[in-house]
N, C-alpha and C positions, 0 to 999 in steps of 0.2 A: 636745520638748525639742532645742534646736539644739546642735550640736557646738561645743566651744570654738574660738573663732576662733584663727588663727595669727598669727605675728609680721607687723607691717605696715611696708613699706619706704616711706620718703619721702626718696629721695636729695635732697641739696640742695648746693648750692655756697655756701661761706662767702663773705661780701662781701669778704672779703680775709684775708690771713695773720694778722693782729691779731685779727680777729673769730673765726676758727678756733681760735686759741690761747686766747682768752678762754673759749670753750665747752669746751675740754678742761681748762682751769684750773679751771673752775667745777665740772666733774665729778669732778675729782680731789680737791678740797677738800671735798666732801660726803661726809663719813666714814660717814654713816648709809646712804647709798644707793649710794656707790661700791663695786663688787666688785673689778675688777682692771683693769689697762691693760699693755699691751705696746708698746714702741717698738722699732723696727728699721729696718735699711736705712740707707742713706746719701742725703740730700738732693742732687740733681743740683747741681753747682758748688761744694758746700761741702766742707770737709776731713771725712775720715772720722771718725765718733766714736770716742771711746777704747774704748768697748765695743760690741760688735756688736749686743747686745740688752739690753733692761731689762724687768724685770717688777716690778709695783707692786701692792701691796694693803695693807689695814689688818690689823693684828694687835693683839689686847689682850694686853698684858704686865704685869708687876707694877706698873709705873710708870704704867700707864694706856695708852690706845690710841696706837699708833704707826703710822707709815707706813713699811711695810718695802719697801725698795728692793733688788732683787737684779739686778746687772749681769753680763753674761757676755762674757768674751774668748774666744779660740779654745780655751781649755784648760779654765777653770774659771768658777766663779760667785763673786762678791763680794757679800756682803750687809751693809746698814747699816739703821738704824732711826731715824726722825725723829719726835719727840713731837708730838702734835697740838698746834697753836698756831702761834706764829711759826716754829718749826723746821720744821714741815710746809710752810708757805706759802714758805720760802726753798727748800726741797727740791724743791718743785713747780716754782718759777721757773727752778731750775737745770736740771731735767730737761726742761722745754719749750724751753730755750735750746740744748740738744743738737740739732745737725741731723740728727735722724732723718728718713728719708724716708717713714715709715708709722707710724702709731698706731692701735692697737685698743683701746678703752675700752669697758668693760662696767659698767652700772649695774643697779639692780633693776628699772628701767623701759625702758631702751633701750640699744643698742649703737651707739657712734660709731666710724667709720673714717675716719681722716684720711690723706690720701696727697699728695704732690707730683708734679706732672706733669714731664716733661722740660723743659718751659719755666718751671718753677719755681712753677707755679700751684697753690694748695692747693685740694683738692677734699674737702669733708666730707659723708659720708653717713651718715644716721641711720636706725636701725631701731627702731620700737616693739615691744617683745618681751612675748610672753605669760609671765608669771611666776607661780610659786606663792607662797602667804604664807609668811612666815618669822618666827621669833620670836626669833632671835638672829643677831647680825652674822656671825659666823665660820661659820654654817650657812645662808647664803643659797642658795636652791635655785632655779636658773635652768634653763630648757629651751632646748636646741639643737634639739630636735625637737618639733614640734607633735604631740600624741598623736592628733589627727584626720587626720594625713597619711595618704592612701590606702595607701601601701606598708605602714604599720603595721597597718592593718586587713586588708590582703592577708595579711600574715605571721601574723595571729591574735594579735598583741600588744594591739591595741586593739579595742574592740567596734564594732558598726555606728553607734554614736553617737559614736565618737571618744574614747572613755575607755579609759585603760590598764586592762586586766583584772587583778584583784587577783593572780592566780596568775602574771602575767607582769611584775609591777612590777620585780623584780630584773633581768630580761633588758633591760627598757626602760631602766633606770637605768644599766646597763653601757654599753649603746651610746651613750646620750645624753651620759654623761661622756666617753666615748671622743672624740666628736665634738667636744665643748667643747675638747679638746686639739688636735684636728686643724686646726680653723679658724684660730686665731692662729698656729700653726706653719706653716701654707701661706702666710698673709700674710706672715709673716717671709722665707719662702724666696723669694717674689716680690720683695719689696723688697730682699733682698740680692742679687738676680740669679742665685740658684742655679738657679731654674726660669724658663725663657724665656717671656714673655707673647706673646700674639697667635697662639698656636696651641693645638690641643685639649691638655687636661691629661690625661696619661697615668697612670693608678691601677690597682694590682694588689692584690688581696686574697688573700694566701696562706695556704691551709687555711681556706677560707671556710666550709666546713660548710654549715649552713642558710641562710647569706648574710644574717644580720642585720645586721651591720656593713656588708657590700657594699652593701645597699640604702640603709641609713642615709647612708653616706658619699656615695653617688652622689646621693641626694636633697639633702643638706645643701650640696654642692658646686654642683650645678646651680642651687639656689635662690639661692646667692650670685652666680650669673652666669657660673660657668665653664663652658666647652665640655668636657665630660667624656668621657673613654673609659676604660670600667672593665672589668676582667677579675677574675673570681673563679677561683681555682684550688683543686681538692680532688679527691682520688683516691677518688670515689664517684659512680659513674654515676647511682644512683637520685636523689642529692641534686642532681646537675646537671640531670637531667630536670625535677625538681620546681622548682628555682630558676628554670629556663628558662621554665616555665609561668607562674610568678609575675611575671617580668619582662615576658613577652609581654601578660599581663593589664594591666600597668601601662603598657603602651605604651612601655616603655624598651628594646626588644630591639636597636634599631639602634645603640646606644651602650653597651649592656651586656651582656656575654657570659660564659659559664661554661665552663671547660675541665676536662675529667676527666683529671688528671695528677697525680702526686706533685710536691712542692714542687721537689725536686731535678731533675726532668726537665722541668718546664714551661718551654715555649718561648713568647716574646712577639714580635710583629712589630716593636714599637717599644719602646725601653728605658723603663722608667717613670720618672715623676717623683716619684710617692709609692708607698711599699711599706707595706701594712698587714698586720698579723697579730694576730687576737685569739684567745688561748687555744689556740694550736697545741701539742699535747701534747709534753712533755719535749723531746727534741732536735729536734723538728719546728720549734720556735722557732729553734734554731741554724741549721737548714736555711734557714728564712725570712731571718734575718739575714745568712747567708752569699750568699744570691741577691742580696740588696739590695746588699751589697758588690761583688758580680761585676758588677752592672748599674750600679755607681756611682750608685745612686739618691740624688738630692739630699735626700730627706726619708723617714725611716723611723719608724714608730710600731708598737711591738710590746709587747702584754701577755702575757707568758709564763703558761704554765699549770703543770703539775706539773714536778718537777725530779728524776726518778728517777735520771738518769745519775750525777750528782755524789753523790747519797746512797748509791748502791751502792758507789761508789769509796771513800767515807769509811768504809765498814764493814771495809775491809782495809788501811787506812793506820794507821801509828802517829802520833798527833797531835803536833805540835810542843809542847813545854813551854812554859808551863803550861796547855795548852788541852785536856787528855785530857777534861775534864768536859762539854766541848761535844759530845762524840760517845758519851758513856756511855749516855744516856737517848734511847730512840728517837725520842720527839717532839721532843726538843731537836735531836737530829742532824738530823731532817727539816728543821726550821725554819732551823737553821743553814746546811744544803745549800742552801735557797731563797736565802738572802742571799748566800752564797758564789757561787753559780752566775750570780745577775744581776750581782754585783760584777764578775766575771771577764768576763762578755759585754761590760759597759761598758768595761773595760780593753782588751780586744781591739778594739772598734770605735774607740776613741781612737787605737789604734795604726795604723789604716788610714784615717785622715783625717777621723774624724767627731767632732764636738762632742756629748757624751751627757749627758742628764739623766735621772735615775731618779725618778719622781714616783709618788705614790699618786692614781690617777685616779678611784676611786670608794671608798665607805665599805666596810668589810669585811662590813658587814651584807648587802650585795648579792652578794658574792662574796670569799672569801679570797684569790683570785688577782688582787690589785688594784694591783700594780705596772706602771708602764709605762715602757718604755724609749723616749725620745724622741731621735732622733739626726738631726743636720743635717751633711750632708757640707760641710766647709771645705776639704779638701785639706790642712790644716795638718800640719806634722811634729810628732807628739806629743813628741818629745825622748826623749833617754836616759832621763831620770828615770822617765817612764811605763812604758818598757819594763822598766826595772829593778824598779820596783815589782811590776809583773805577774810577772815571772819569780821574784822573792822569794816572791811569795804561793803560786803554783803549787808551787814548790820545797819550801816549808815544809809544805804539805798534801799533796803528792805526788798531785796530781790532774791529768787531762789533759782540759781543756774541749774539748768536740766543736767549738765554733765556731772555736777556735784553730787545729784541725787542718784546719778547711775553708779558712780565709782567711789564716793565717800561714805556712802551708806553701810552701816556695819554688816548688812546681809547681802553685800553686792555679789558674793561669790554665787548666790542663787540666780543672779541675772544670767549668768553665763553657762 
């Protein structure tokens, strides 16, 4: 029995801008096979688009299927829906007329990446993807990681035939879905000029543990053609030795290393372009976000784990009226603390120059810790309104977020 074959690349140049645009248009209008698209960056020589980034997907609403368009400026997202039919055709024409420098389009059978060179030439790359069968549109199951990839076999997630083991399905799904968020976010960072092209891509995984995400991200990015320098940080000498053996077995030891250190004490020779953190426990996620801010990392993706710090604080505060019921019951207080913690983290990051999105990156059946903070450094001033909202929220609930203490303190430079 042969292992499942992985994605096949066949990069091709469009015959011209009109040909590339027509191929994207056809993909966007195919509502049964289209999954999502992301437009970002500015085409050289054109005026900057009104919105820095746009995400497009189909959703089923009461009135039928609609194309949902979410456009992002430096501070927030703006969402609108177009009903399938002439409304969608007009919406798609309008989107493709915007001078974005980069398009990332996913369908159930392939991924299309369109970018414009400095000379204005359009380059279209097509990748045939290995896909799982699906039965409903909103639950299209795509794979970013081929189950037969050697690193998954080395990690024990897949068997020797390249099939994900039944007992490791949830772990595979977590890292696969995380990688789906990483790829387009990185494309956008390059298109927007936040990450410099033409040099090695510096990536760090903070609190890497058994290095499932570390190896997955390295595999994903190198397969996409990036020259990656990856560092995994974790204060566990046994894990570092085990991870190093695995990397050596894969032949990746020259560009992927592990450091035995706490997140707060880790030192890097070169500031990272991308900071990752998957399920760093409790305030370790705050430490990871703070290090990313201190490094001024252009792109940060963090999936928090438990939220004990704010939970403990809520036990000893008098809730603002009329919200006392939110902390009366332990399980409700626990879940509210989760939401409050990540809301405050996003608010802090916005105050220090990041555009932040909070998304669900994987179904709860695979892990209850399924929120992802996706932050892109824009350097934009958040404005007095954002600071006022944050101060009002922490004042009402009488909590002190660790991330705020790390990055909003006037002497925060000394921490790093």
